[in-house]
N, CA, C and O atoms as a GROMACS GRO file, in nm:
protein
  460
    1MET      N    1  -3.688  -7.851  -0.591
    1MET     CA    2  -3.773  -7.741  -0.536
    1MET      C    3  -3.693  -7.636  -0.485
    1MET      O    4  -3.582  -7.653  -0.435
    2SER      N    5  -3.766  -7.500  -0.502
    2SER     CA    6  -3.685  -7.368  -0.465
    2SER      C    7  -3.698  -7.363  -0.326
    2SER      O    8  -3.786  -7.421  -0.262
    3ASP      N    9  -3.602  -7.288  -0.278
    3ASP     CA   10  -3.614  -7.255  -0.142
    3ASP      C   11  -3.744  -7.162  -0.116
    3ASP      O   12  -3.799  -7.161  -0.006
    4GLN      N   13  -3.777  -7.105  -0.197
    4GLN     CA   14  -3.921  -6.998  -0.183
    4GLN      C   15  -4.049  -7.103  -0.184
    4GLN      O   16  -4.149  -7.088  -0.114
    5GLN      N   17  -4.029  -7.208  -0.273
    5GLN     CA   18  -4.134  -7.301  -0.262
    5GLN      C   19  -4.136  -7.374  -0.139
    5GLN      O   20  -4.246  -7.419  -0.103
    6GLN      N   21  -4.050  -7.392  -0.079
    6GLN     CA   22  -4.044  -7.478   0.050
    6GLN      C   23  -4.081  -7.390   0.153
    6GLN      O   24  -4.157  -7.434   0.239
    7LEU      N   25  -4.039  -7.271   0.160
    7LEU     CA   26  -4.093  -7.178   0.250
    7LEU      C   27  -4.233  -7.159   0.261
    7LEU      O   28  -4.289  -7.156   0.371
    8TRP      N   29  -4.298  -7.145   0.141
    8TRP     CA   30  -4.430  -7.136   0.134
    8TRP      C   31  -4.526  -7.266   0.143
    8TRP      O   32  -4.645  -7.262   0.175
    9ASP      N   33  -4.450  -7.385   0.109
    9ASP     CA   34  -4.522  -7.503   0.161
    9ASP      C   35  -4.507  -7.524   0.316
    9ASP      O   36  -4.597  -7.589   0.370
   10ASP      N   37  -4.416  -7.483   0.384
   10ASP     CA   38  -4.410  -7.489   0.523
   10ASP      C   39  -4.492  -7.388   0.591
   10ASP      O   40  -4.557  -7.418   0.692
   11TYR      N   41  -4.492  -7.280   0.544
   11TYR     CA   42  -4.590  -7.170   0.580
   11TYR      C   43  -4.747  -7.223   0.566
   11TYR      O   44  -4.835  -7.202   0.650
   12ALA      N   45  -4.762  -7.297   0.444
   12ALA     CA   46  -4.902  -7.336   0.423
   12ALA      C   47  -4.959  -7.449   0.522
   12ALA      O   48  -5.076  -7.455   0.560
   13ALA      N   49  -4.854  -7.539   0.557
   13ALA     CA   50  -4.881  -7.630   0.658
   13ALA      C   51  -4.902  -7.594   0.798
   13ALA      O   52  -4.960  -7.667   0.878
   14CYS      N   53  -4.848  -7.462   0.828
   14CYS     CA   54  -4.885  -7.411   0.960
   14CYS      C   55  -5.038  -7.397   0.993
   14CYS      O   56  -5.079  -7.411   1.108
   15TRP      N   57  -5.125  -7.367   0.883
   15TRP     CA   58  -5.260  -7.332   0.883
   15TRP      C   59  -5.342  -7.447   0.928
   15TRP      O   60  -5.455  -7.423   0.971
   16SER      N   61  -5.296  -7.581   0.922
   16SER     CA   62  -5.375  -7.703   0.957
   16SER      C   63  -5.255  -7.766   1.038
   16SER      O   64  -5.240  -7.887   1.020
   17ALA      N   65  -5.178  -7.712   1.112
   17ALA     CA   66  -5.072  -7.786   1.205
   17ALA      C   67  -5.153  -7.799   1.337
   17ALA      O   68  -5.234  -7.712   1.368
   18ASP      N   69  -5.127  -7.918   1.421
   18ASP     CA   70  -5.141  -7.939   1.551
   18ASP      C   71  -5.096  -7.810   1.633
   18ASP      O   72  -4.985  -7.758   1.644
   19PRO      N   73  -5.221  -7.777   1.687
   19PRO     CA   74  -5.203  -7.634   1.761
   19PRO      C   75  -5.100  -7.623   1.867
   19PRO      O   76  -5.057  -7.516   1.910
   20SER      N   77  -5.058  -7.749   1.911
   20SER     CA   78  -4.927  -7.736   2.022
   20SER      C   79  -4.806  -7.731   1.926
   20SER      O   80  -4.694  -7.739   1.977
   21ARG      N   81  -4.816  -7.722   1.815
   21ARG     CA   82  -4.676  -7.717   1.730
   21ARG      C   83  -4.702  -7.606   1.644
   21ARG      O   84  -4.598  -7.574   1.587
   22ARG      N   85  -4.800  -7.534   1.612
   22ARG     CA   86  -4.802  -7.447   1.527
   22ARG      C   87  -4.728  -7.322   1.523
   22ARG      O   88  -4.691  -7.273   1.417
   23LEU      N   89  -4.702  -7.263   1.653
   23LEU     CA   90  -4.655  -7.159   1.676
   23LEU      C   91  -4.499  -7.183   1.643
   23LEU      O   92  -4.441  -7.103   1.570
   24THR      N   93  -4.440  -7.282   1.693
   24THR     CA   94  -4.306  -7.330   1.667
   24THR      C   95  -4.291  -7.351   1.522
   24THR      O   96  -4.194  -7.294   1.473
   25ALA      N   97  -4.358  -7.413   1.448
   25ALA     CA   98  -4.349  -7.433   1.293
   25ALA      C   99  -4.361  -7.288   1.241
   25ALA      O  100  -4.271  -7.254   1.165
   26LEU      N  101  -4.457  -7.195   1.269
   26LEU     CA  102  -4.453  -7.066   1.236
   26LEU      C  103  -4.352  -7.000   1.248
   26LEU      O  104  -4.312  -6.941   1.148
   27GLY      N  105  -4.277  -6.987   1.371
   27GLY     CA  106  -4.157  -6.931   1.390
   27GLY      C  107  -4.037  -6.965   1.302
   27GLY      O  108  -3.938  -6.893   1.285
   28ALA      N  109  -4.062  -7.096   1.246
   28ALA     CA  110  -3.919  -7.124   1.158
   28ALA      C  111  -3.956  -7.061   1.006
   28ALA      O  112  -3.865  -7.060   0.922
   29VAL      N  113  -4.068  -7.016   0.975
   29VAL     CA  114  -4.113  -6.955   0.859
   29VAL      C  115  -4.132  -6.794   0.847
   29VAL      O  116  -4.140  -6.739   0.736
   30ALA      N  117  -4.139  -6.731   0.953
   30ALA     CA  118  -4.185  -6.616   0.969
   30ALA      C  119  -4.112  -6.529   1.075
   30ALA      O  120  -4.094  -6.580   1.186
   31VAL      N  121  -4.070  -6.406   1.052
   31VAL     CA  122  -4.014  -6.324   1.155
   31VAL      C  123  -4.103  -6.307   1.271
   31VAL      O  124  -4.222  -6.334   1.260
   32ASP      N  125  -4.048  -6.260   1.391
   32ASP     CA  126  -4.125  -6.240   1.497
   32ASP      C  127  -4.244  -6.140   1.482
   32ASP      O  128  -4.355  -6.154   1.533
   33ASP      N  129  -4.202  -6.037   1.405
   33ASP     CA  130  -4.287  -5.902   1.400
   33ASP      C  131  -4.367  -5.921   1.280
   33ASP      O  132  -4.417  -5.819   1.232
   34VAL      N  133  -4.392  -6.054   1.211
   34VAL     CA  134  -4.456  -6.084   1.094
   34VAL      C  135  -4.588  -5.984   1.098
   34VAL      O  136  -4.642  -5.953   1.205
   35THR      N  137  -4.630  -5.941   0.978
   35THR     CA  138  -4.766  -5.870   0.946
   35THR      C  139  -4.820  -5.978   0.861
   35THR      O  140  -4.745  -6.032   0.780
   36TYR      N  141  -4.954  -6.018   0.872
   36TYR     CA  142  -5.053  -6.057   0.796
   36TYR      C  143  -5.180  -6.010   0.774
   36TYR      O  144  -5.243  -5.985   0.876
   37ARG      N  145  -5.238  -5.990   0.666
   37ARG     CA  146  -5.328  -5.912   0.613
   37ARG      C  147  -5.427  -6.019   0.515
   37ARG      O  148  -5.362  -6.085   0.434
   38ASP      N  149  -5.542  -6.034   0.515
   38ASP     CA  150  -5.640  -6.077   0.420
   38ASP      C  151  -5.754  -5.982   0.395
   38ASP      O  152  -5.742  -5.873   0.451
   39PRO      N  153  -5.864  -6.002   0.321
   39PRO     CA  154  -5.978  -5.915   0.323
   39PRO      C  155  -6.039  -5.905   0.472
   39PRO      O  156  -6.087  -5.799   0.512
   40GLY      N  157  -6.034  -6.011   0.545
   40GLY     CA  158  -6.101  -5.999   0.667
   40GLY      C  159  -6.033  -5.947   0.779
   40GLY      O  160  -6.103  -5.911   0.873
   41THR      N  161  -5.895  -5.935   0.790
   41THR     CA  162  -5.821  -5.905   0.915
   41THR      C  163  -5.682  -5.838   0.888
   41THR      O  164  -5.634  -5.816   0.778
   42GLU      N  165  -5.635  -5.813   0.995
   42GLU     CA  166  -5.476  -5.768   0.995
   42GLU      C  167  -5.424  -5.805   1.130
   42GLU      O  168  -5.471  -5.752   1.231
   43VAL      N  169  -5.341  -5.882   1.134
   43VAL     CA  170  -5.254  -5.903   1.265
   43VAL      C  171  -5.128  -5.878   1.265
   43VAL      O  172  -5.077  -5.847   1.158
   44GLY      N  173  -5.054  -5.884   1.373
   44GLY     CA  174  -4.917  -5.839   1.391
   44GLY      C  175  -4.868  -5.945   1.490
   44GLY      O  176  -4.935  -5.986   1.585
   45GLY      N  177  -4.727  -5.992   1.451
   45GLY     CA  178  -4.672  -6.091   1.547
   45GLY      C  179  -4.726  -6.243   1.526
   45GLY      O  180  -4.834  -6.283   1.483
   46LEU      N  181  -4.611  -6.313   1.573
   46LEU     CA  182  -4.638  -6.464   1.555
   46LEU      C  183  -4.754  -6.493   1.645
   46LEU      O  184  -4.844  -6.561   1.596
   47ALA      N  185  -4.766  -6.457   1.760
   47ALA     CA  186  -4.872  -6.491   1.850
   47ALA      C  187  -5.022  -6.468   1.793
   47ALA      O  188  -5.108  -6.555   1.800
   48GLU      N  189  -5.040  -6.349   1.740
   48GLU     CA  190  -5.150  -6.320   1.673
   48GLU      C  191  -5.184  -6.382   1.541
   48GLU      O  192  -5.297  -6.401   1.497
   49LEU      N  193  -5.075  -6.409   1.488
   49LEU     CA  194  -5.111  -6.496   1.349
   49LEU      C  195  -5.135  -6.640   1.377
   49LEU      O  196  -5.202  -6.708   1.299
   50ASP      N  197  -5.083  -6.690   1.484
   50ASP     CA  198  -5.100  -6.824   1.535
   50ASP      C  199  -5.240  -6.832   1.577
   50ASP      O  200  -5.298  -6.934   1.538
   51ALA      N  201  -5.318  -6.736   1.658
   51ALA     CA  202  -5.422  -6.735   1.696
   51ALA      C  203  -5.532  -6.737   1.591
   51ALA      O  204  -5.640  -6.797   1.599
   52TYR      N  205  -5.485  -6.656   1.485
   52TYR     CA  206  -5.568  -6.633   1.366
   52TYR      C  207  -5.602  -6.772   1.284
   52TYR      O  208  -5.709  -6.809   1.237
   53MET      N  209  -5.472  -6.835   1.285
   53MET     CA  210  -5.460  -6.972   1.218
   53MET      C  211  -5.545  -7.073   1.291
   53MET      O  212  -5.613  -7.153   1.228
   54GLY      N  213  -5.542  -7.069   1.415
   54GLY     CA  214  -5.635  -7.168   1.524
   54GLY      C  215  -5.784  -7.126   1.491
   54GLY      O  216  -5.866  -7.218   1.490
   55GLY      N  217  -5.828  -6.997   1.462
   55GLY     CA  218  -5.942  -6.957   1.429
   55GLY      C  219  -5.985  -7.017   1.277
   55GLY      O  220  -6.097  -7.062   1.254
   56PHE      N  221  -5.894  -7.010   1.193
   56PHE     CA  222  -5.931  -7.066   1.054
   56PHE      C  223  -5.958  -7.237   1.074
   56PHE      O  224  -6.047  -7.299   1.017
   57ALA      N  225  -5.865  -7.292   1.166
   57ALA     CA  226  -5.864  -7.441   1.168
   57ALA      C  227  -6.015  -7.490   1.233
   57ALA      O  228  -6.082  -7.587   1.200
   58GLY      N  229  -6.043  -7.388   1.335
   58GLY     CA  230  -6.176  -7.428   1.401
   58GLY      C  231  -6.292  -7.420   1.274
   58GLY      O  232  -6.367  -7.512   1.242
   59ALA      N  233  -6.286  -7.290   1.215
   59ALA     CA  234  -6.393  -7.263   1.112
   59ALA      C  235  -6.393  -7.370   0.996
   59ALA      O  236  -6.499  -7.405   0.944
   60PHE      N  237  -6.275  -7.419   0.960
   60PHE     CA  238  -6.267  -7.508   0.845
   60PHE      C  239  -6.190  -7.627   0.866
   60PHE      O  240  -6.081  -7.645   0.812
   61PRO      N  241  -6.256  -7.726   0.960
   61PRO     CA  242  -6.201  -7.845   1.020
   61PRO      C  243  -6.169  -7.934   0.874
   61PRO      O  244  -6.246  -7.946   0.778
   62GLY      N  245  -6.034  -7.990   0.890
   62GLY     CA  246  -5.972  -8.069   0.784
   62GLY      C  247  -5.934  -8.006   0.665
   62GLY      O  248  -5.903  -8.076   0.569
   63HIS      N  249  -5.932  -7.876   0.656
   63HIS     CA  250  -5.906  -7.796   0.542
   63HIS      C  251  -5.751  -7.775   0.556
   63HIS      O  252  -5.698  -7.762   0.666
   64ARG      N  253  -5.690  -7.771   0.451
   64ARG     CA  254  -5.543  -7.750   0.427
   64ARG      C  255  -5.526  -7.657   0.309
   64ARG      O  256  -5.618  -7.631   0.232
   65PHE      N  257  -5.402  -7.608   0.300
   65PHE     CA  258  -5.373  -7.494   0.186
   65PHE      C  259  -5.263  -7.581   0.100
   65PHE      O  260  -5.166  -7.630   0.157
   66ARG      N  261  -5.283  -7.596  -0.026
   66ARG     CA  262  -5.174  -7.642  -0.125
   66ARG      C  263  -5.126  -7.525  -0.202
   66ARG      O  264  -5.200  -7.449  -0.265
   67ILE      N  265  -4.981  -7.514  -0.192
   67ILE     CA  266  -4.924  -7.409  -0.282
   67ILE      C  267  -4.880  -7.460  -0.417
   67ILE      O  268  -4.798  -7.550  -0.437
   68ASP      N  269  -4.951  -7.384  -0.516
   68ASP     CA  270  -4.953  -7.454  -0.646
   68ASP      C  271  -4.844  -7.381  -0.735
   68ASP      O  272  -4.806  -7.437  -0.838
   69GLU      N  273  -4.790  -7.251  -0.698
   69GLU     CA  274  -4.684  -7.181  -0.771
   69GLU      C  275  -4.638  -7.083  -0.699
   69GLU      O  276  -4.712  -7.013  -0.630
   70VAL      N  277  -4.490  -7.062  -0.708
   70VAL     CA  278  -4.419  -6.958  -0.620
   70VAL      C  279  -4.339  -6.872  -0.731
   70VAL      O  280  -4.268  -6.926  -0.815
   71LEU      N  281  -4.355  -6.741  -0.724
   71LEU     CA  282  -4.275  -6.641  -0.813
   71LEU      C  283  -4.195  -6.578  -0.736
   71LEU      O  284  -4.249  -6.530  -0.637
   72ASP      N  285  -4.062  -6.559  -0.748
   72ASP     CA  286  -4.004  -6.455  -0.641
   72ASP      C  287  -3.893  -6.379  -0.687
   72ASP      O  288  -3.836  -6.432  -0.782
   73HIS      N  289  -3.848  -6.276  -0.650
   73HIS     CA  290  -3.740  -6.181  -0.679
   73HIS      C  291  -3.717  -6.098  -0.556
   73HIS      O  292  -3.806  -6.097  -0.471
   74HIS      N  293  -3.617  -6.036  -0.539
   74HIS     CA  294  -3.564  -5.926  -0.462
   74HIS      C  295  -3.633  -5.922  -0.313
   74HIS      O  296  -3.692  -5.825  -0.265
   75ASP      N  297  -3.614  -6.033  -0.257
   75ASP     CA  298  -3.683  -6.066  -0.103
   75ASP      C  299  -3.843  -6.028  -0.119
   75ASP      O  300  -3.901  -5.965  -0.031
   76ARG      N  301  -3.905  -6.070  -0.231
   76ARG     CA  302  -4.041  -6.084  -0.244
   76ARG      C  303  -4.092  -6.185  -0.313
   76ARG      O  304  -4.026  -6.233  -0.404
   77SER      N  305  -4.206  -6.231  -0.284
   77SER     CA  306  -4.265  -6.352  -0.345
   77SER      C  307  -4.405  -6.340  -0.367
   77SER      O  308  -4.472  -6.263  -0.298
   78LEU      N  309  -4.457  -6.413  -0.463
   78LEU     CA  310  -4.605  -6.450  -0.485
   78LEU      C  311  -4.632  -6.572  -0.501
   78LEU      O  312  -4.575  -6.644  -0.583
   79ALA      N  313  -4.734  -6.612  -0.416
   79ALA     CA  314  -4.777  -6.772  -0.417
   79ALA      C  315  -4.924  -6.787  -0.457
   79ALA      O  316  -5.009  -6.718  -0.401
   80ARG      N  317  -4.952  -6.863  -0.540
   80ARG     CA  318  -5.074  -6.912  -0.574
   80ARG      C  319  -5.113  -7.041  -0.506
   80ARG      O  320  -5.044  -7.143  -0.515
   81TRP      N  321  -5.228  -7.034  -0.437
   81TRP     CA  322  -5.247  -7.151  -0.363
   81TRP      C  323  -5.412  -7.178  -0.379
   81TRP      O  324  -5.498  -7.104  -0.426
   82THR      N  325  -5.422  -7.318  -0.320
   82THR     CA  326  -5.576  -7.360  -0.323
   82THR      C  327  -5.613  -7.430  -0.174
   82THR      O  328  -5.547  -7.521  -0.125
   83GLN      N  329  -5.714  -7.379  -0.121
   83GLN     CA  330  -5.768  -7.415  -0.016
   83GLN      C  331  -5.836  -7.563  -0.040
   83GLN      O  332  -5.922  -7.584  -0.126
   84VAL      N  333  -5.794  -7.645   0.035
   84VAL     CA  334  -5.842  -7.806  -0.015
   84VAL      C  335  -5.924  -7.835   0.120
   84VAL      O  336  -5.888  -7.808   0.234
   85GLY      N  337  -6.054  -7.901   0.075
   85GLY     CA  338  -6.124  -7.937   0.190
   85GLY      C  339  -6.104  -8.070   0.244
   85GLY      O  340  -6.031  -8.130   0.165
   86PRO      N  341  -6.137  -8.144   0.342
   86PRO     CA  342  -6.122  -8.283   0.380
   86PRO      C  343  -6.153  -8.386   0.284
   86PRO      O  344  -6.103  -8.498   0.294
   87ASP      N  345  -6.242  -8.352   0.180
   87ASP     CA  346  -6.248  -8.464   0.065
   87ASP      C  347  -6.166  -8.443  -0.050
   87ASP      O  348  -6.188  -8.499  -0.158
   88GLY      N  349  -6.055  -8.349  -0.024
   88GLY     CA  350  -5.947  -8.337  -0.137
   88GLY      C  351  -5.988  -8.256  -0.236
   88GLY      O  352  -5.907  -8.236  -0.326
   89GLU      N  353  -6.121  -8.191  -0.244
   89GLU     CA  354  -6.177  -8.109  -0.337
   89GLU      C  355  -6.135  -7.952  -0.304
   89GLU      O  356  -6.133  -7.905  -0.190
   90ALA      N  357  -6.102  -7.881  -0.420
   90ALA     CA  358  -6.073  -7.734  -0.414
   90ALA      C  359  -6.201  -7.670  -0.338
   90ALA      O  360  -6.317  -7.686  -0.378
   91PHE      N  361  -6.171  -7.609  -0.247
   91PHE     CA  362  -6.275  -7.505  -0.176
   91PHE      C  363  -6.260  -7.359  -0.217
   91PHE      O  364  -6.356  -7.284  -0.231
   92MET      N  365  -6.149  -7.329  -0.235
   92MET     CA  366  -6.118  -7.184  -0.278
   92MET      C  367  -5.984  -7.171  -0.313
   92MET      O  368  -5.898  -7.240  -0.259
   93THR      N  369  -5.956  -7.072  -0.414
   93THR     CA  370  -5.831  -7.049  -0.440
   93THR      C  371  -5.799  -6.904  -0.414
   93THR      O  372  -5.886  -6.822  -0.385
   94GLY      N  373  -5.636  -6.868  -0.428
   94GLY     CA  374  -5.614  -6.744  -0.394
   94GLY      C  375  -5.481  -6.682  -0.437
   94GLY      O  376  -5.431  -6.752  -0.525
   95VAL      N  377  -5.416  -6.589  -0.410
   95VAL     CA  378  -5.268  -6.549  -0.401
   95VAL      C  379  -5.228  -6.498  -0.295
   95VAL      O  380  -5.307  -6.425  -0.235
   96SER      N  381  -5.108  -6.520  -0.246
   96SER     CA  382  -5.054  -6.429  -0.129
   96SER      C  383  -4.915  -6.359  -0.181
   96SER      O  384  -4.834  -6.412  -0.258
   97SER      N  385  -4.906  -6.237  -0.125
   97SER     CA  386  -4.755  -6.211  -0.165
   97SER      C  387  -4.708  -6.170  -0.037
   97SER      O  388  -4.777  -6.135   0.058
   98ALA      N  389  -4.558  -6.179  -0.043
   98ALA     CA  390  -4.478  -6.160   0.080
   98ALA      C  391  -4.359  -6.065   0.050
   98ALA      O  392  -4.299  -6.060  -0.058
   99VAL      N  393  -4.334  -5.993   0.155
   99VAL     CA  394  -4.195  -5.952   0.160
   99VAL      C  395  -4.114  -6.034   0.236
   99VAL      O  396  -4.174  -6.095   0.325
  100HIS      N  397  -3.982  -6.056   0.227
  100HIS     CA  398  -3.902  -6.152   0.294
  100HIS      C  399  -3.814  -6.066   0.383
  100HIS      O  400  -3.793  -5.952   0.341
  101ARG      N  401  -3.757  -6.100   0.499
  101ARG     CA  402  -3.655  -6.060   0.571
  101ARG      C  403  -3.552  -6.152   0.633
  101ARG      O  404  -3.602  -6.203   0.733
  102ASP      N  405  -3.452  -6.185   0.617
  102ASP     CA  406  -3.348  -6.293   0.665
  102ASP      C  407  -3.404  -6.422   0.625
  102ASP      O  408  -3.400  -6.518   0.702
  103GLY      N  409  -3.458  -6.429   0.503
  103GLY     CA  410  -3.505  -6.566   0.450
  103GLY      C  411  -3.636  -6.615   0.513
  103GLY      O  412  -3.674  -6.731   0.498
  104LEU      N  413  -3.704  -6.522   0.584
  104LEU     CA  414  -3.822  -6.554   0.652
  104LEU      C  415  -3.947  -6.448   0.577
  104LEU      O  416  -3.925  -6.341   0.520
  105LEU      N  417  -4.063  -6.507   0.596
  105LEU     CA  418  -4.181  -6.403   0.564
  105LEU      C  419  -4.184  -6.301   0.654
  105LEU      O  420  -4.173  -6.338   0.770
  106ALA      N  421  -4.195  -6.179   0.634
  106ALA     CA  422  -4.202  -6.071   0.717
  106ALA      C  423  -4.350  -5.989   0.689
  106ALA      O  424  -4.399  -5.931   0.786
  107ASP      N  425  -4.402  -5.984   0.591
  107ASP     CA  426  -4.529  -5.931   0.551
  107ASP      C  427  -4.596  -5.992   0.450
  107ASP      O  428  -4.565  -5.984   0.332
  108VAL      N  429  -4.718  -6.073   0.508
  108VAL     CA  430  -4.783  -6.145   0.401
  108VAL      C  431  -4.922  -6.091   0.372
  108VAL      O  432  -4.992  -6.058   0.468
  109THR      N  433  -4.965  -6.080   0.257
  109THR     CA  434  -5.086  -6.033   0.225
  109THR      C  435  -5.170  -6.136   0.131
  109THR      O  436  -5.120  -6.173   0.024
  110GLY      N  437  -5.298  -6.183   0.172
  110GLY     CA  438  -5.340  -6.299   0.110
  110GLY      C  439  -5.471  -6.226   0.027
  110GLY      O  440  -5.535  -6.135   0.080
  111PHE      N  441  -5.497  -6.269  -0.092
  111PHE     CA  442  -5.626  -6.240  -0.170
  111PHE      C  443  -5.714  -6.349  -0.204
  111PHE      O  444  -5.657  -6.446  -0.253
  112PHE      N  445  -5.822  -6.357  -0.191
  112PHE     CA  446  -5.912  -6.458  -0.226
  112PHE      C  447  -5.972  -6.435  -0.376
  112PHE      O  448  -6.031  -6.329  -0.401
  113LEU      N  449  -5.958  -6.525  -0.462
  113LEU     CA  450  -5.996  -6.513  -0.599
  113LEU      C  451  -6.142  -6.558  -0.582
  113LEU      O  452  -6.194  -6.633  -0.499
  114PRO      N  453  -6.198  -6.483  -0.697
  114PRO     CA  454  -6.342  -6.519  -0.724
  114PRO      C  455  -6.354  -6.643  -0.784
  114PRO      O  456  -6.263  -6.679  -0.860
  115ALA      N  457  -6.464  -6.725  -0.761
  115ALA     CA  458  -6.506  -6.866  -0.802
  115ALA      C  459  -6.531  -6.876  -0.947
  115ALA      O  460  -6.566  -6.983  -0.996
   0.00000   0.00000   0.00000
């Protein structure tokens, strides 16, 4: 498994992590001033991203993200992912791109793919 694959797998796990551990886990994969955006939001910093992830977990209980493929070069990466429901079935798919700094995610943008 590549370093980038592991980084994205660890990041994906943050979305469904125990709330008491999520901020620490997020700090292991993203810089303090990380920027995150998707079609519905834009947040900055670990605390705001942690809060957004908490909202996701509340809206989609039992859901998690699976990283299906990672492409990377020049401190940038692209991850293809699947949101998996509690029944193990695919709920949504998408791609996320990131700029990396010091080996961590610094600027993440998520895109939801049409069904």
